[in-house]
py3Dmol code that shows the C-alpha trace and the ligand (Angstrom):
import py3Dmol

protein = """\
ATOM      1  CA  MET A   1      37.860 129.821  42.631  1.00  0.00           C
ATOM      2  CA  PRO A   2      40.747 128.579  40.454  1.00  0.00           C
ATOM      3  CA  LEU A   3      40.239 129.285  36.777  1.00  0.00           C
ATOM      4  CA  LEU A   4      42.223 126.278  35.548  1.00  0.00           C
ATOM      5  CA  THR A   5      41.743 122.637  36.398  1.00  0.00           C
ATOM      6  CA  GLU A   6      44.398 121.019  38.556  1.00  0.00           C
ATOM      7  CA  SER A   7      45.816 119.018  35.597  1.00  0.00           C
ATOM      8  CA  VAL A   8      46.091 122.039  33.341  1.00  0.00           C
ATOM      9  CA  SER A   9      47.892 124.107  36.014  1.00  0.00           C
ATOM     10  CA  GLN A  10      50.294 121.232  36.626  1.00  0.00           C
ATOM     11  CA  LEU A  11      51.086 120.949  32.921  1.00  0.00           C
ATOM     12  CA  ILE A  12      51.720 124.707  32.698  1.00  0.00           C
ATOM     13  CA  ASP A  13      53.986 124.566  35.769  1.00  0.00           C
ATOM     14  CA  HIS A  14      56.071 121.747  34.239  1.00  0.00           C
ATOM     15  CA  LEU A  15      56.327 123.424  30.833  1.00  0.00           C
ATOM     16  CA  ALA A  16      57.327 126.729  32.441  1.00  0.00           C
ATOM     17  CA  ARG A  17      60.343 124.993  34.035  1.00  0.00           C
ATOM     18  CA  LEU A  18      61.815 124.210  30.581  1.00  0.00           C
ATOM     19  CA  PRO A  19      64.690 126.475  29.482  1.00  0.00           C
ATOM     20  CA  GLY A  20      63.562 129.450  27.429  1.00  0.00           C
ATOM     21  CA  ILE A  21      59.876 128.881  28.207  1.00  0.00           C
ATOM     22  CA  GLY A  22      58.186 131.593  30.243  1.00  0.00           C
ATOM     23  CA  LYS A  23      54.769 131.425  31.838  1.00  0.00           C
ATOM     24  CA  LYS A  24      53.003 132.807  28.722  1.00  0.00           C
ATOM     25  CA  SER A  25      54.683 130.320  26.365  1.00  0.00           C
ATOM     26  CA  ALA A  26      53.908 127.508  28.803  1.00  0.00           C
ATOM     27  CA  GLU A  27      50.241 128.473  28.715  1.00  0.00           C
ATOM     28  CA  ARG A  28      50.236 128.560  24.900  1.00  0.00           C
ATOM     29  CA  LEU A  29      51.865 125.120  24.740  1.00  0.00           C
ATOM     30  CA  ALA A  30      49.420 123.703  27.273  1.00  0.00           C
ATOM     31  CA  TYR A  31      46.395 124.988  25.323  1.00  0.00           C
ATOM     32  CA  HIS A  32      47.936 123.621  22.137  1.00  0.00           C
ATOM     33  CA  LEU A  33      48.296 120.187  23.763  1.00  0.00           C
ATOM     34  CA  LEU A  34      44.677 120.341  24.918  1.00  0.00           C
ATOM     35  CA  ARG A  35      43.552 121.014  21.328  1.00  0.00           C
ATOM     36  CA  VAL A  36      45.617 118.415  19.417  1.00  0.00           C
ATOM     37  CA  PRO A  37      44.396 114.803  18.990  1.00  0.00           C
ATOM     38  CA  LYS A  38      45.013 112.643  22.061  1.00  0.00           C
ATOM     39  CA  ALA A  39      47.416 110.354  20.124  1.00  0.00           C
ATOM     40  CA  ASP A  40      49.680 113.290  19.186  1.00  0.00           C
ATOM     41  CA  ALA A  41      49.892 114.592  22.740  1.00  0.00           C
ATOM     42  CA  LEU A  42      50.547 111.094  24.126  1.00  0.00           C
ATOM     43  CA  ALA A  43      53.256 110.525  21.493  1.00  0.00           C
ATOM     44  CA  LEU A  44      55.115 113.477  23.035  1.00  0.00           C
ATOM     45  CA  ALA A  45      54.682 112.011  26.509  1.00  0.00           C
ATOM     46  CA  ASP A  46      55.977 108.642  25.227  1.00  0.00           C
ATOM     47  CA  ALA A  47      58.986 110.274  23.534  1.00  0.00           C
ATOM     48  CA  ILE A  48      59.940 111.955  26.828  1.00  0.00           C
ATOM     49  CA  ARG A  49      59.518 108.667  28.714  1.00  0.00           C
ATOM     50  CA  SER A  50      61.570 106.826  26.101  1.00  0.00           C
ATOM     51  CA  VAL A  51      64.591 109.161  26.239  1.00  0.00           C
ATOM     52  CA  LYS A  52      64.587 109.073  30.033  1.00  0.00           C
ATOM     53  CA  GLU A  53      64.340 105.288  30.155  1.00  0.00           C
ATOM     54  CA  ASN A  54      66.528 104.313  27.182  1.00  0.00           C
ATOM     55  CA  VAL A  55      69.135 106.972  26.564  1.00  0.00           C
ATOM     56  CA  ARG A  56      72.443 106.870  28.396  1.00  0.00           C
ATOM     57  CA  TYR A  57      76.018 107.922  27.778  1.00  0.00           C
ATOM     58  CA  CYS A  58      78.345 105.785  25.654  1.00  0.00           C
ATOM     59  CA  ASP A  59      80.874 103.898  27.831  1.00  0.00           C
ATOM     60  CA  ASP A  60      83.729 105.019  25.589  1.00  0.00           C
ATOM     61  CA  CYS A  61      83.010 108.531  24.373  1.00  0.00           C
ATOM     62  CA  PHE A  62      80.023 109.802  26.453  1.00  0.00           C
ATOM     63  CA  ASN A  63      77.966 110.558  23.361  1.00  0.00           C
ATOM     64  CA  LEU A  64      74.271 109.745  23.757  1.00  0.00           C
ATOM     65  CA  ALA A  65      73.598 106.056  23.223  1.00  0.00           C
ATOM     66  CA  GLU A  66      70.839 103.483  23.601  1.00  0.00           C
ATOM     67  CA  GLY A  67      73.207 100.708  24.648  1.00  0.00           C
ATOM     68  CA  PRO A  68      76.722 100.449  26.122  1.00  0.00           C
ATOM     69  CA  LYS A  69      78.234 102.084  23.026  1.00  0.00           C
ATOM     70  CA  CYS A  70      77.060 104.825  20.673  1.00  0.00           C
ATOM     71  CA  THR A  71      76.559 104.391  16.922  1.00  0.00           C
ATOM     72  CA  ILE A  72      79.784 106.292  16.127  1.00  0.00           C
ATOM     73  CA  CYS A  73      81.965 104.092  18.357  1.00  0.00           C
ATOM     74  CA  LEU A  74      80.283 100.987  16.880  1.00  0.00           C
ATOM     75  CA  ASP A  75      80.817 102.118  13.269  1.00  0.00           C
ATOM     76  CA  PRO A  76      83.733 100.077  11.803  1.00  0.00           C
ATOM     77  CA  LYS A  77      84.239 102.703   9.067  1.00  0.00           C
ATOM     78  CA  ARG A  78      85.303 105.395  11.554  1.00  0.00           C
ATOM     79  CA  ASP A  79      88.984 106.310  11.552  1.00  0.00           C
ATOM     80  CA  ARG A  80      90.300 105.185  14.937  1.00  0.00           C
ATOM     81  CA  ARG A  81      93.437 107.303  14.628  1.00  0.00           C
ATOM     82  CA  LEU A  82      91.554 110.613  15.008  1.00  0.00           C
ATOM     83  CA  LEU A  83      89.923 111.781  18.228  1.00  0.00           C
ATOM     84  CA  CYS A  84      87.878 114.964  18.379  1.00  0.00           C
ATOM     85  CA  ILE A  85      87.193 116.311  21.877  1.00  0.00           C
ATOM     86  CA  VAL A  86      83.967 118.298  22.379  1.00  0.00           C
ATOM     87  CA  GLU A  87      82.110 119.750  25.361  1.00  0.00           C
ATOM     88  CA  GLN A  88      78.588 118.378  24.859  1.00  0.00           C
ATOM     89  CA  PRO A  89      76.714 115.794  22.785  1.00  0.00           C
ATOM     90  CA  ARG A  90      75.044 118.698  20.944  1.00  0.00           C
ATOM     91  CA  ASP A  91      78.498 119.923  19.773  1.00  0.00           C
ATOM     92  CA  LEU A  92      79.187 116.453  18.397  1.00  0.00           C
ATOM     93  CA  ILE A  93      75.867 116.570  16.538  1.00  0.00           C
ATOM     94  CA  ALA A  94      76.735 120.017  15.077  1.00  0.00           C
ATOM     95  CA  LEU A  95      80.055 118.640  13.798  1.00  0.00           C
ATOM     96  CA  GLU A  96      78.429 115.481  12.421  1.00  0.00           C
ATOM     97  CA  GLN A  97      75.882 117.595  10.559  1.00  0.00           C
ATOM     98  CA  ALA A  98      78.783 119.468   8.970  1.00  0.00           C
ATOM     99  CA  ALA A  99      79.530 115.909   7.782  1.00  0.00           C
ATOM    100  CA  THR A 100      83.218 115.875   6.984  1.00  0.00           C
ATOM    101  CA  TYR A 101      84.931 114.382  10.021  1.00  0.00           C
ATOM    102  CA  PRO A 102      85.677 110.635   9.805  1.00  0.00           C
ATOM    103  CA  GLY A 103      87.179 109.961  13.253  1.00  0.00           C
ATOM    104  CA  LEU A 104      85.966 109.236  16.784  1.00  0.00           C
ATOM    105  CA  TYR A 105      84.873 111.671  19.495  1.00  0.00           C
ATOM    106  CA  HIS A 106      85.212 112.233  23.207  1.00  0.00           C
ATOM    107  CA  VAL A 107      82.471 114.231  24.949  1.00  0.00           C
ATOM    108  CA  LEU A 108      83.642 116.002  28.107  1.00  0.00           C
ATOM    109  CA  LEU A 109      80.086 116.661  29.375  1.00  0.00           C
ATOM    110  CA  GLY A 110      81.008 120.236  30.219  1.00  0.00           C
ATOM    111  CA  ARG A 111      84.024 122.498  30.496  1.00  0.00           C
ATOM    112  CA  ILE A 112      86.252 123.635  33.327  1.00  0.00           C
ATOM    113  CA  ALA A 113      84.531 126.717  34.777  1.00  0.00           C
ATOM    114  CA  PRO A 114      86.113 127.731  38.105  1.00  0.00           C
ATOM    115  CA  LEU A 115      83.633 130.574  38.619  1.00  0.00           C
ATOM    116  CA  GLU A 116      80.761 128.077  38.497  1.00  0.00           C
ATOM    117  CA  GLY A 117      82.643 125.613  40.680  1.00  0.00           C
ATOM    118  CA  ILE A 118      83.145 123.130  37.811  1.00  0.00           C
ATOM    119  CA  GLY A 119      86.560 121.518  38.101  1.00  0.00           C
ATOM    120  CA  PRO A 120      88.347 118.874  35.995  1.00  0.00           C
ATOM    121  CA  ASP A 121      86.999 116.070  38.210  1.00  0.00           C
ATOM    122  CA  GLN A 122      83.430 116.781  37.109  1.00  0.00           C
ATOM    123  CA  LEU A 123      84.250 116.138  33.445  1.00  0.00           C
ATOM    124  CA  THR A 124      85.069 112.864  31.686  1.00  0.00           C
ATOM    125  CA  LEU A 125      88.800 113.649  31.629  1.00  0.00           C
ATOM    126  CA  GLU A 126      89.892 110.507  33.453  1.00  0.00           C
ATOM    127  CA  ARG A 127      88.272 108.314  30.800  1.00  0.00           C
ATOM    128  CA  LEU A 128      89.756 110.562  28.089  1.00  0.00           C
ATOM    129  CA  ALA A 129      93.271 110.086  29.477  1.00  0.00           C
ATOM    130  CA  GLN A 130      92.662 106.334  29.679  1.00  0.00           C
ATOM    131  CA  ARG A 131      91.390 106.161  26.079  1.00  0.00           C
ATOM    132  CA  VAL A 132      94.279 108.208  24.711  1.00  0.00           C
ATOM    133  CA  ARG A 133      96.900 106.212  26.586  1.00  0.00           C
ATOM    134  CA  GLN A 134      95.410 102.857  25.587  1.00  0.00           C
ATOM    135  CA  GLY A 135      94.294 103.781  22.067  1.00  0.00           C
ATOM    136  CA  ALA A 136      96.050 104.150  18.762  1.00  0.00           C
ATOM    137  CA  PHE A 137      95.229 107.826  18.224  1.00  0.00           C
ATOM    138  CA  GLU A 138      97.620 109.757  16.026  1.00  0.00           C
ATOM    139  CA  GLU A 139      95.946 113.140  16.276  1.00  0.00           C
ATOM    140  CA  LEU A 140      93.783 114.832  18.890  1.00  0.00           C
ATOM    141  CA  ILE A 141      91.430 117.610  17.797  1.00  0.00           C
ATOM    142  CA  LEU A 142      90.397 120.035  20.524  1.00  0.00           C
ATOM    143  CA  ALA A 143      86.941 121.267  19.571  1.00  0.00           C
ATOM    144  CA  THR A 144      85.936 122.853  22.867  1.00  0.00           C
ATOM    145  CA  ASN A 145      84.115 126.139  22.325  1.00  0.00           C
ATOM    146  CA  PRO A 146      86.262 129.214  21.604  1.00  0.00           C
ATOM    147  CA  THR A 147      85.293 130.850  24.907  1.00  0.00           C
ATOM    148  CA  VAL A 148      87.496 131.587  27.917  1.00  0.00           C
ATOM    149  CA  GLU A 149      86.377 128.359  29.606  1.00  0.00           C
ATOM    150  CA  GLY A 150      86.619 126.312  26.396  1.00  0.00           C
ATOM    151  CA  ASP A 151      90.157 127.571  25.760  1.00  0.00           C
ATOM    152  CA  GLY A 152      91.109 126.892  29.389  1.00  0.00           C
ATOM    153  CA  THR A 153      89.751 123.367  29.124  1.00  0.00           C
ATOM    154  CA  ALA A 154      91.683 122.792  25.879  1.00  0.00           C
ATOM    155  CA  LEU A 155      94.870 124.004  27.587  1.00  0.00           C
ATOM    156  CA  TYR A 156      94.266 121.704  30.559  1.00  0.00           C
ATOM    157  CA  ILE A 157      93.878 118.701  28.214  1.00  0.00           C
ATOM    158  CA  THR A 158      96.998 119.667  26.257  1.00  0.00           C
ATOM    159  CA  ASN A 159      98.989 119.698  29.503  1.00  0.00           C
ATOM    160  CA  MET A 160      97.377 116.518  30.823  1.00  0.00           C
ATOM    161  CA  LEU A 161      98.311 114.576  27.686  1.00  0.00           C
ATOM    162  CA  ALA A 162     101.571 116.350  26.751  1.00  0.00           C
ATOM    163  CA  ASP A 163     103.666 113.284  27.668  1.00  0.00           C
ATOM    164  CA  THR A 164     101.872 111.123  25.070  1.00  0.00           C
ATOM    165  CA  ASN A 165     103.529 113.189  22.298  1.00  0.00           C
ATOM    166  CA  ILE A 166     100.375 112.869  20.178  1.00  0.00           C
ATOM    167  CA  PRO A 167      99.921 116.093  18.164  1.00  0.00           C
ATOM    168  CA  PHE A 168      97.007 118.368  19.020  1.00  0.00           C
ATOM    169  CA  THR A 169      94.979 120.542  16.689  1.00  0.00           C
ATOM    170  CA  ARG A 170      92.764 123.311  18.039  1.00  0.00           C
ATOM    171  CA  LEU A 171      89.528 123.497  16.061  1.00  0.00           C
ATOM    172  CA  ALA A 172      88.849 127.208  16.056  1.00  0.00           C
ATOM    173  CA  ARG A 173      89.641 128.345  12.539  1.00  0.00           C
ATOM    174  CA  GLY A 174      86.782 130.367  11.090  1.00  0.00           C
ATOM    175  CA  ILE A 175      84.766 130.251  14.298  1.00  0.00           C
ATOM    176  CA  THR A 176      84.409 133.690  15.891  1.00  0.00           C
ATOM    177  CA  PRO A 177      85.987 133.813  19.338  1.00  0.00           C
ATOM    178  CA  GLY A 178      83.206 133.657  21.897  1.00  0.00           C
ATOM    179  CA  SER A 179      80.736 131.985  19.566  1.00  0.00           C
ATOM    180  CA  VAL A 180      79.363 128.680  20.615  1.00  0.00           C
ATOM    181  CA  LEU A 181      80.050 125.635  18.469  1.00  0.00           C
ATOM    182  CA  GLU A 182      76.446 124.523  18.624  1.00  0.00           C
ATOM    183  CA  PHE A 183      75.327 127.706  16.873  1.00  0.00           C
ATOM    184  CA  ALA A 184      78.169 128.050  14.346  1.00  0.00           C
ATOM    185  CA  ASN A 185      76.826 127.522  10.878  1.00  0.00           C
ATOM    186  CA  LYS A 186      77.475 124.332   8.958  1.00  0.00           C
ATOM    187  CA  GLU A 187      79.722 125.899   6.328  1.00  0.00           C
ATOM    188  CA  ILE A 188      82.030 127.320   8.997  1.00  0.00           C
ATOM    189  CA  LEU A 189      82.219 123.997  10.809  1.00  0.00           C
ATOM    190  CA  ALA A 190      82.812 122.180   7.529  1.00  0.00           C
ATOM    191  CA  ASP A 191      85.621 124.624   6.732  1.00  0.00           C
ATOM    192  CA  ALA A 192      87.109 124.240  10.202  1.00  0.00           C
ATOM    193  CA  LEU A 193      87.138 120.476   9.712  1.00  0.00           C
ATOM    194  CA  ALA A 194      88.296 120.624   6.089  1.00  0.00           C
ATOM    195  CA  GLY A 195      91.608 118.994   6.995  1.00  0.00           C
ATOM    196  CA  TRP A 196      89.729 115.744   7.659  1.00  0.00           C
ATOM    197  CA  GLN A 197      87.532 115.770   4.586  1.00  0.00           C
ATOM    198  CA  LYS A 198      86.835 112.311   3.233  1.00  0.00           C
ATOM    199  CA  VAL A 199      88.441 111.694  -0.156  1.00  0.00           C
TER     200      VAL A 199
END
"""
ligand_1 = """\
1
ZN
Zn 80.710 106.411 21.708
"""
view = py3Dmol.view(width=600, height=400)
view.addModel(protein, "pdb")
view.setStyle({"model": 0}, {"cartoon": {"style": "trace"}})
view.addModel(ligand_1, "xyz")
view.setStyle({"model": 1}, {"stick": {}})
view.zoomTo()
view.show()
């Protein structure tokens, strides 16, 4: 005889598929959701539904957006001469929280990782090349992670756009090689971006 009801086992199975959540944590979360008021639990369900139905990638920079363009691309106060290239939307968020960079972004949605079978075609490099060639950028900031793959991706972009003669800056100062941008602390990111501090 099964000890759990069908619904409870299903919830545990789904929770256990989340990254970093093992079977025990999934059980704890499921029992927590059974205990909290119905409205709180359904608010979580609604939030999940809402991101899946409403969130998409920005047409220009591939940041998360709830329309064709993200709030950064739509912001008229952003400096359209600076373009900072990052791997993932979460890297962009880490840099924004460091709160000193006034320019635009381009999110690659990954990095070149030959060992995992991820090549340049699977990233947003074509759109990047198009933006850089059509835009008025005066400086490109390579903020891919300081890992072997991140460095390789930065090098690939430098070569791809070498003929534009737009200067590149590698954002790596102060960030330990191998550390991941997402987890670098705010002070270090702020320092790394100090060259673009608003005056
Ligand atoms: Zn955007």
